[in-house]
C-alpha positions as CSV (number, residue, x, y, z in Angstrom):
1,M,-8.1,177.9,-43.3
2,N,-6.4,177.4,-46.7
3,P,-8.3,174.5,-48.5
4,T,-5.2,173.7,-50.5
5,A,-2.9,173.3,-47.5
6,P,-2.1,169.8,-46.6
7,N,-4.0,168.3,-43.7
8,H,-1.1,167.2,-41.4
9,S,-3.4,165.8,-38.7
10,A,-4.7,163.2,-41.1
11,S,-1.2,162.0,-42.2
12,G,1.8,160.6,-40.4
13,Q,5.3,161.9,-40.4
14,V,8.6,160.5,-41.5
15,T,12.0,160.8,-39.9
16,F,15.0,160.2,-42.2
17,L,17.6,159.0,-39.8
18,G,21.3,158.5,-40.3
19,A,22.5,155.4,-38.3
20,G,26.2,155.9,-38.9
21,P,28.7,153.5,-40.4
22,G,28.1,150.6,-38.1
23,D,29.2,151.3,-34.5
24,P,26.0,151.4,-32.4
25,G,27.6,154.0,-30.2
26,L,27.6,156.6,-33.0
27,L,23.8,157.1,-33.0
28,T,22.9,160.6,-31.9
29,L,20.6,161.4,-29.0
30,R,18.0,162.7,-31.3
31,A,18.1,159.5,-33.3
32,V,17.4,157.5,-30.1
33,E,14.5,159.7,-29.3
34,A,13.0,159.3,-32.8
35,L,13.4,155.5,-32.7
36,A,11.7,155.3,-29.3
37,S,8.5,156.9,-30.7
38,A,8.3,155.2,-34.1
39,D,5.3,153.2,-35.1
40,V,7.1,151.8,-38.2
41,L,10.8,151.2,-38.7
42,V,12.1,150.9,-42.3
43,A,15.9,150.3,-42.1
44,D,18.7,149.4,-44.4
45,P,19.6,145.8,-43.6
46,Q,23.2,146.8,-42.6
47,V,21.9,149.0,-39.7
48,L,18.7,147.2,-38.7
49,D,20.3,145.6,-35.6
50,V,21.9,148.9,-34.7
51,V,18.6,150.9,-34.6
52,R,16.0,148.2,-33.6
53,V,17.3,148.0,-30.0
54,H,16.1,151.6,-29.4
55,A,12.7,151.1,-30.9
56,R,9.5,150.0,-29.0
57,A,8.8,146.3,-28.7
58,Q,5.6,146.9,-30.7
59,V,7.3,148.7,-33.6
60,D,6.4,147.4,-37.1
61,V,9.4,146.3,-39.1
62,P,8.3,145.6,-42.7
63,L,10.2,143.0,-44.6
64,R,13.1,144.4,-46.6
65,S,14.9,143.3,-49.8
66,S,18.2,141.6,-49.4
67,A,21.2,143.5,-48.2
68,D,23.1,142.8,-51.4
69,E,20.4,144.5,-53.5
70,A,20.1,147.5,-51.2
71,S,23.8,148.0,-51.0
72,N,24.0,148.3,-54.8
73,P,21.3,150.9,-55.7
74,G,22.7,151.3,-59.2
75,S,21.7,147.7,-60.2
76,P,18.2,147.0,-61.5
77,S,17.5,144.9,-58.4
78,G,18.9,147.7,-56.3
79,V,16.7,150.3,-57.9
80,S,13.7,148.0,-57.4
81,A,14.6,147.6,-53.7
82,L,14.8,151.4,-53.2
83,R,11.5,151.8,-55.0
84,D,9.9,149.2,-52.7
85,T,11.3,150.9,-49.7
86,A,9.9,154.2,-50.7
87,N,6.5,152.6,-51.2
88,L,6.6,151.2,-47.7
89,V,7.5,154.5,-46.2
90,M,4.8,156.4,-48.1
91,A,2.1,153.8,-47.3
92,A,2.8,153.9,-43.6
93,A,2.9,157.7,-43.6
94,R,-0.4,158.0,-45.4
95,A,-1.9,155.7,-42.8
96,G,-1.0,158.2,-40.1
97,K,2.0,156.3,-38.7
98,R,5.2,157.8,-37.3
99,V,7.8,156.3,-39.6
100,V,11.6,156.2,-39.1
101,R,13.5,155.6,-42.3
102,A,17.0,154.6,-41.0
103,V,19.9,154.5,-43.5
104,T,23.6,153.7,-43.2
105,G,25.8,156.7,-42.6
106,D,24.1,160.0,-43.2
107,P,20.8,160.5,-45.1
108,G,22.2,163.3,-47.3
109,L,25.5,161.8,-48.2
110,D,25.1,158.0,-48.0
111,G,21.4,157.4,-47.9
112,N,20.0,157.8,-51.4
113,V,16.7,159.0,-49.9
114,A,16.4,162.4,-51.6
115,E,13.5,161.0,-53.8
116,E,11.7,159.7,-50.7
117,M,12.0,163.2,-49.2
118,L,10.6,164.8,-52.3
119,A,7.7,162.3,-52.4
120,C,6.8,163.3,-48.8
121,A,7.0,167.0,-49.7
122,A,4.8,166.5,-52.8
123,E,2.1,164.9,-50.7
124,G,2.4,167.3,-47.8
125,I,3.7,164.7,-45.3
126,V,5.6,166.2,-42.5
127,F,9.2,164.9,-42.4
128,E,12.5,165.7,-40.6
129,V,16.1,164.7,-41.1
130,V,18.3,163.5,-38.3
131,P,21.9,163.6,-39.6
132,G,24.2,160.7,-39.0
133,I,28.0,160.3,-39.1
134,A,28.8,159.7,-42.8
135,A,30.9,156.6,-43.6
136,A,33.4,158.8,-45.5
137,V,34.1,160.7,-42.3
138,G,33.6,158.2,-39.5
139,V,35.6,155.3,-41.0
140,P,38.8,157.2,-41.5
141,A,38.5,158.5,-37.9
142,Y,38.3,155.0,-36.6
143,A,41.1,153.9,-38.9
144,G,43.4,156.6,-37.4
145,V,43.6,158.6,-40.6
146,P,42.9,162.4,-40.0
147,L,41.7,163.9,-43.2
148,R,43.3,167.3,-42.8
149,D,46.7,168.4,-41.6
150,A,47.9,171.5,-39.8
151,Q,48.1,173.3,-43.2
152,G,44.5,172.7,-43.9
153,T,44.6,170.1,-46.6
154,D,41.8,170.2,-49.1
155,V,39.5,167.2,-48.9
156,R,37.5,165.7,-51.7
157,F,34.9,163.0,-51.4
158,V,34.2,160.7,-54.3
159,D,32.0,157.6,-54.9
160,A,33.9,155.4,-57.3
161,R,30.7,153.7,-58.5
162,S,29.3,157.0,-60.0
163,A,32.5,159.0,-60.7
164,D,33.0,160.0,-64.3
165,D,36.2,160.9,-66.3
166,R,35.9,164.6,-65.3
167,C,35.8,163.7,-61.6
168,W,38.9,161.5,-61.8
169,A,40.7,164.1,-63.9
170,E,40.1,166.8,-61.3
171,L,41.4,164.5,-58.5
172,G,44.4,163.5,-60.5
173,T,45.7,167.0,-61.0
174,S,45.0,168.1,-57.4
175,D,47.0,167.5,-54.2
176,A,43.8,167.2,-52.1
177,T,43.2,164.3,-49.8
178,A,40.7,162.0,-51.7
179,V,38.2,159.9,-49.7
180,V,37.0,157.2,-52.1
181,S,33.9,155.1,-51.4
182,T,34.2,151.9,-53.3
183,T,34.3,148.1,-52.9
184,L,37.1,145.8,-51.9
185,D,37.4,144.3,-55.4
186,S,37.2,147.7,-57.1
187,V,39.7,149.6,-55.0
188,A,42.6,148.8,-57.2
189,A,40.7,150.0,-60.3
190,A,40.0,153.3,-58.5
191,A,43.7,153.6,-57.7
192,G,44.4,153.0,-61.3
193,E,42.0,155.8,-62.3
194,L,43.9,158.3,-60.1
195,V,47.3,157.2,-61.4
196,A,46.0,157.5,-65.0
197,A,44.7,161.0,-64.2
198,G,48.1,162.2,-62.8
199,R,48.6,161.1,-59.2
200,K,52.0,159.5,-58.5
201,P,52.0,155.7,-58.1
202,D,53.8,156.1,-54.7
203,T,51.0,158.3,-53.3
204,P,50.1,156.8,-49.8
205,M,46.7,155.3,-49.3
206,T,44.8,153.4,-46.7
207,V,42.0,150.9,-47.3
208,T,39.5,150.2,-44.6
209,V,36.8,147.5,-44.6
210,A,33.9,147.1,-42.1
211,G,34.8,150.5,-40.6
212,T,33.8,151.4,-37.0
213,T,32.9,147.8,-36.2
214,T,35.0,145.1,-34.5
215,R,35.5,143.5,-37.9
216,Q,37.4,146.5,-39.1
217,R,40.6,146.0,-40.9
218,T,42.9,148.6,-42.5
219,W,45.7,148.1,-44.9
220,T,48.4,150.7,-45.7
221,A,49.5,150.8,-49.4
222,T,50.2,153.1,-52.3
223,L,48.2,153.7,-55.4
224,G,50.7,151.6,-57.3
225,N,50.9,148.5,-55.1
226,V,47.4,148.3,-53.4
227,A,46.4,145.3,-55.5
228,Q,49.6,143.4,-54.4
229,V,49.1,144.4,-50.7
230,L,45.5,143.1,-50.7
231,K,46.5,139.9,-52.4
232,A,49.4,139.4,-50.0
233,A,47.0,139.9,-47.1
234,K,44.8,137.1,-48.7
235,V,41.7,139.3,-48.8
236,L,41.6,139.2,-52.6
237,P,40.4,137.5,-54.6
238,S,37.5,136.7,-52.3
239,P,33.8,136.1,-52.5
240,D,33.4,139.0,-50.1
241,G,35.0,141.4,-52.6
242,G,31.8,143.3,-53.0
243,Q,31.8,144.7,-49.5
244,P,32.2,148.5,-49.2
245,V,35.5,150.1,-48.3
246,I,36.7,153.6,-47.6
247,A,40.1,154.4,-49.2
248,V,42.0,157.6,-48.2
249,V,44.5,158.9,-50.7
250,G,46.9,161.8,-50.2
251,E,50.5,162.9,-50.2
252,R,49.9,165.0,-47.1
253,G,47.9,162.4,-45.2
254,A,48.7,160.8,-41.9
255,T,49.5,157.3,-43.3
256,A,53.0,157.3,-41.8
257,Q,51.7,158.0,-38.3
258,R,48.8,155.5,-38.5
259,D,50.5,153.1,-36.1
260,Q,50.3,155.8,-33.4
261,L,46.9,157.1,-34.4
262,S,45.1,153.8,-34.9
263,W,43.3,154.0,-31.6
264,F,40.5,151.7,-32.5
265,E,42.3,148.7,-34.0
266,N,45.0,149.0,-31.3
267,K,42.5,148.3,-28.5
268,P,43.9,145.4,-26.4
269,L,41.2,142.9,-27.3
270,F,40.3,144.2,-30.7
271,G,38.1,141.7,-32.5
272,W,38.5,139.0,-29.9
273,R,35.4,136.8,-29.4
274,V,35.1,136.4,-25.7
275,L,32.8,133.9,-24.1
276,V,31.0,135.2,-21.0
277,P,29.5,132.2,-19.2
278,R,27.2,133.8,-16.6
279,T,23.6,134.5,-16.0
280,K,22.2,137.0,-18.5
281,E,21.6,139.7,-15.9
282,Q,25.1,139.3,-14.5
283,A,26.8,139.4,-17.9
284,A,25.6,142.8,-19.0
285,S,28.1,145.1,-17.2
286,L,30.9,142.7,-17.9
287,S,30.1,142.6,-21.6
288,D,30.0,146.4,-21.7
289,Q,33.5,146.5,-20.2
290,L,34.8,144.0,-22.8
291,V,33.3,146.1,-25.6
292,S,35.3,149.1,-24.4
293,Y,38.5,147.0,-24.9
294,G,37.4,146.2,-28.5
295,A,36.1,142.6,-27.8
296,V,33.0,141.0,-29.1
297,P,31.3,139.4,-26.0
298,H,29.2,136.3,-26.5
299,E,27.0,135.7,-23.4
300,V,26.2,132.0,-22.7
301,P,24.2,131.5,-19.5
302,T,25.5,128.5,-17.6
303,I,23.6,129.1,-14.5
304,A,19.8,129.6,-14.2
305,V,18.3,131.2,-11.1
306,E,15.1,129.6,-9.7
307,P,13.0,130.2,-6.5
308,P,13.7,127.9,-3.5
309,R,11.8,124.6,-3.5
310,T,10.2,125.5,-0.1
311,P,9.4,129.2,0.0
312,Q,8.2,129.2,3.6
313,Q,11.6,130.0,5.2
314,M,12.0,133.0,2.9
315,E,8.5,134.2,3.6
316,R,9.1,134.1,7.4
317,A,12.3,136.0,7.1
318,V,10.8,138.8,5.0
319,K,8.0,139.1,7.6
320,G,10.7,139.2,10.3
321,L,12.2,142.3,8.5
322,V,8.9,144.1,8.9
323,T,8.4,143.1,12.6
324,G,11.8,144.0,13.8
325,R,13.4,140.6,14.1
326,Y,16.8,141.6,12.6
327,E,19.5,144.1,13.3
328,W,21.3,143.4,10.0
329,I,20.6,142.0,6.5
330,A,23.6,140.9,4.4
331,F,23.4,140.6,0.6
332,T,26.1,138.4,-0.9
333,S,25.0,138.8,-4.6
334,V,22.9,140.7,-7.1
335,N,20.7,137.6,-7.3
336,A,20.0,137.8,-3.5
337,V,18.9,141.4,-3.9
338,K,16.6,140.4,-6.8
339,A,15.1,137.6,-4.7
340,V,14.3,139.8,-1.8
341,R,13.0,142.6,-4.0
342,E,10.6,140.1,-5.8
343,K,9.3,138.8,-2.4
344,F,8.8,142.4,-1.3
345,E,6.8,143.2,-4.5
346,E,4.7,140.0,-3.8
347,Y,3.7,141.4,-0.4
348,G,3.2,145.0,-1.6
349,L,6.4,146.2,0.2
350,D,9.1,148.6,-1.0
351,A,12.4,149.9,0.3
352,R,10.8,151.6,3.3
353,A,10.6,148.1,4.9
354,F,14.4,148.4,5.5
355,A,13.9,151.4,7.9
356,G,15.9,150.8,11.1
357,I,17.7,147.8,9.7
358,K,21.5,148.0,8.8
359,V,22.2,146.7,5.3
360,A,25.5,145.1,4.2
361,A,26.6,144.3,0.6
362,V,29.4,142.0,-0.3
363,G,30.7,144.2,-3.2
364,E,30.2,147.1,-5.5
365,Q,27.9,145.3,-7.9
366,T,25.6,144.1,-5.1
367,A,25.7,147.7,-3.7
368,K,24.6,149.1,-7.0
369,A,21.7,146.7,-7.2
370,L,20.6,147.8,-3.7
371,I,20.8,151.5,-4.6
372,A,18.7,150.7,-7.7
373,F,16.2,149.3,-5.2
374,G,16.3,152.5,-3.2
375,V,18.5,151.2,-0.4
376,K,21.9,152.6,0.4
377,P,24.0,150.0,2.1
378,D,25.6,150.8,5.5
379,L,28.5,148.4,5.0
380,V,30.5,147.5,1.9
381,P,34.0,145.9,2.2
382,S,36.8,148.4,2.1
383,G,39.2,145.7,0.9
384,E,38.5,142.4,-0.8
385,Q,35.0,142.2,-2.2
386,S,34.1,138.8,-0.9
387,A,32.6,137.2,2.2
388,A,36.0,137.3,3.9
389,G,36.4,141.0,3.0
390,L,32.9,141.7,4.5
391,L,33.8,139.9,7.7
392,E,37.0,142.0,8.1
393,D,34.8,145.1,8.4
394,W,31.8,143.6,10.2
395,P,31.5,144.9,13.8
396,P,31.3,142.3,16.6
397,Y,27.9,142.1,18.4
398,D,27.7,144.5,21.4
399,P,24.7,144.0,23.7
400,V,25.0,147.7,24.8
401,F,24.8,149.2,21.3
402,D,23.0,146.4,19.4
403,P,19.4,146.0,20.6
404,I,19.0,142.9,18.4
405,D,21.6,140.2,17.8
406,R,20.2,138.6,14.7
407,V,21.3,138.8,11.0
408,F,19.2,137.9,8.0
409,L,21.4,136.2,5.3
410,P,19.5,135.6,2.0
411,R,21.7,133.6,-0.3
412,A,22.0,130.8,-2.9
413,D,21.5,127.2,-2.0
414,I,25.1,126.4,-2.9
415,A,26.8,129.3,-1.1
416,T,29.8,128.6,1.2
417,E,29.7,128.7,5.0
418,T,32.4,131.3,5.4
419,L,30.2,134.2,6.2
420,V,27.9,132.3,8.5
421,A,30.8,130.9,10.6
422,G,32.4,134.3,10.7
423,L,29.3,136.1,11.9
424,I,28.7,133.5,14.6
425,E,32.3,134.0,15.8
426,L,31.6,137.7,16.0
427,G,28.7,137.0,18.4
428,W,25.8,137.3,16.0
429,E,22.9,134.9,15.5
430,V,22.3,134.2,11.8
431,D,19.1,133.2,9.9
432,D,20.8,131.5,6.9
433,V,18.0,131.5,4.4
434,T,17.9,130.0,0.9
435,A,16.6,132.9,-1.2
436,Y,17.2,131.3,-4.6
437,R,18.6,128.1,-6.2
438,T,21.2,128.0,-8.9
439,V,20.8,125.2,-11.5
440,R,22.6,124.3,-14.6
441,A,21.2,126.2,-17.6
442,S,20.1,124.6,-20.9
443,P,22.8,123.8,-23.5
444,P,23.6,126.7,-25.9
445,P,22.8,126.3,-29.7
446,A,24.9,123.8,-31.6
447,E,26.8,126.5,-33.4
448,T,28.0,127.9,-30.1
449,R,28.9,124.5,-28.8
450,E,31.0,123.9,-31.9
451,A,32.7,127.2,-31.6
452,I,33.6,126.5,-28.0
453,K,35.1,123.0,-28.8
454,G,36.6,124.0,-32.1
455,G,38.5,127.1,-31.1
456,G,36.1,129.7,-32.4
457,F,36.4,131.8,-29.3
458,D,39.5,133.8,-28.4
459,A,39.0,133.8,-24.7
460,V,36.6,132.6,-22.0
461,L,36.0,134.3,-18.6
462,F,35.3,132.0,-15.7
463,T,33.8,133.8,-12.7
464,S,33.3,130.9,-10.4
465,S,33.9,127.2,-10.1
466,S,30.3,126.5,-11.0
467,T,30.7,128.3,-14.3
468,V,33.6,126.0,-15.2
469,R,31.7,122.9,-14.3
470,N,28.5,124.0,-15.9
471,L,30.0,125.2,-19.2
472,V,31.9,122.0,-19.7
473,G,28.8,120.1,-18.8
474,I,26.5,121.8,-21.2
475,A,28.8,122.8,-24.1
476,G,32.1,120.8,-23.8
477,K,35.7,121.8,-22.9
478,P,37.1,125.0,-24.6
479,H,39.7,124.3,-27.3
480,N,43.3,124.6,-26.3
481,V,43.8,127.8,-28.4
482,T,41.3,129.6,-26.3
483,V,42.7,131.9,-23.6
484,I,41.3,130.8,-20.2
485,A,40.8,133.6,-17.6
486,C,39.7,132.9,-14.0
487,I,38.5,135.1,-11.3
488,G,40.5,133.5,-8.5
489,P,42.6,130.5,-7.3
490,A,39.6,128.3,-6.5
491,T,38.1,128.8,-10.0
492,A,41.5,128.3,-11.5
493,K,41.9,125.0,-9.6
494,T,38.5,123.8,-10.9
495,A,39.5,124.8,-14.5
496,E,42.8,122.8,-14.2
497,E,40.9,119.8,-12.8
498,H,38.9,119.9,-16.0
499,G,42.0,119.8,-18.1
500,L,42.2,123.5,-18.9
501,R,45.4,125.6,-18.9
502,V,44.8,128.9,-17.0
503,D,46.4,131.8,-18.8
504,V,45.0,134.8,-16.9
505,M,44.2,135.2,-13.2
506,S,42.4,138.2,-11.8
507,P,44.4,140.0,-9.1
508,E,41.1,140.5,-7.1
509,P,37.9,138.5,-7.0
510,S,36.1,141.0,-9.1
511,V,34.6,140.5,-12.6
512,H,35.8,143.9,-13.7
513,K,39.4,143.2,-12.5
514,L,39.2,139.9,-14.4
515,A,38.3,141.8,-17.6
516,E,41.1,144.3,-16.9
517,A,43.6,141.4,-16.5
518,L,42.4,139.8,-19.8
519,A,42.9,143.2,-21.5
520,E,46.4,143.5,-20.1
521,F,47.2,140.0,-21.4
522,G,45.9,141.0,-24.8
523,A,48.0,144.1,-24.9
524,A,51.1,142.2,-23.9
525,R,50.5,139.6,-26.5
526,R,50.0,142.3,-29.2
527,D,53.2,144.1,-28.1
528,A,55.2,140.9,-28.2
529,A,54.0,140.2,-31.8
530,L,55.0,143.7,-32.9
531,E,58.3,143.5,-31.2
532,A,59.0,140.2,-33.0
533,G,57.9,141.6,-36.3
534,D,55.0,139.1,-36.5
535,P,51.5,140.0,-37.6
536,V,49.1,140.7,-34.8
537,T,46.6,137.8,-34.7
538,R,43.8,136.7,-32.4
539,P,44.2,133.4,-30.5
540,S,41.5,131.8,-32.6
541,E,43.5,132.6,-35.8
542,R,46.6,130.6,-34.6
543,R,47.1,127.0,-35.5
544,P,46.8,124.8,-32.4
545,G,50.3,123.4,-32.9
546,S,51.9,126.9,-32.9
547,R,50.3,128.3,-29.7
548,R,52.8,129.6,-27.3
549,R,52.4,129.2,-23.6
550,A,51.2,132.3,-21.7
551,R,53.7,134.3,-19.8
552,S,53.5,134.0,-16.0
């Protein structure tokens, strides 16, 4: 063994990881793997929330300097922040820890971590680099601005904060597409540098702030009028002028086609803050769907699920499953599946206890919860996903083919009698068992309550009459600028009884169809604004007195 070789077993390792420009979906698979095994996570403040969700609960996240300092590494405080970060990384690595150093964008292009890498190399600390999507590449893609055309346009990248006269001179005499990293209040100065160096004042440019996030905004201008465009848009002057932007400049760019190519900002609910008043578990899939439409979901539990006050009835029913008391078990909600599963685990049972029993699920989400439990339902409504839809497909009791005439129905304490009455009419005996109770949740934070009553949300999705009653009870009535979307006529009636105007109605009693209906409403609203020559705004950006009634 070479005595001068570093002893890797005694030291930790460092992963320099690019977290991308801001969209959590842009993390690579390798990045997620590295985060899952990290002992210590040292992240730029701008991407801490993006990466932390993929780290272990026990991961150590040392305190960081402020985002303002870290975002300006050229300032004395910024240099100090970078130095402090490097010390944190090295100290953890020397202690044998697996360290992930997460930076905005890409480590090599955006991260300013070359010195940290050299320090690791000097001490023999093993390190690796996980590339990320650089801001200068990812942001134009999300803004609908391809950097190269069919003729193979030359592309130059420049950081305006460090560019010297020679750099500007080279860009000024070239016809290359220039991708300029700068700040909102400095973009006009960068444009002036390019004009002074030879670029024509009418050269097209785009300016994008908060790229790849739902706060993204892009303005189309020219080198000569960009200052006026930003002033007319009322984004300058602003105390937020120091936030980073990506500007794309070029005579052969795709600025003229940006209306057609702006796939991200043209999403039907882009930037809408949508209130999802459901239980936390139920809100997850709905929130994911809203994100795909460009919305920012805000989950506010209005219903809490608790065990029944008297568990004996549920205990007898579960024992009856094992002893062969039932021919069918019907699940009317995800919460019913959860309640039975928890009781099974309490008794040391698993999905094998359903052997020989037919299983029905009221809809797709309930069926998915059963499949996750290891149970494939025998019956799911072919039409309407509701108790009525389930009854339409439920076979009548036949004493010849059905050795047992009893159905186990675990459900909420406030469930309707539709399914029970229908099964009895079909000849079945029903053990109607309270598997869980639904109670009103605690009020949300004061900030959320104020946003609900003050018009801070663009839309709210009501998925049942109880969510209407409970939201109004714990947080107050949504402001009249907020778009009200309801899952069905009964929910809409309850909303109207509480003084709310219903703008959107789901064509089917399905949370996913409700989200689709809201997206269609948003797209129609956007198209109407463009057709009228009006700026596209979110409902929360409109003055209460100027709100138009929704189309029927």
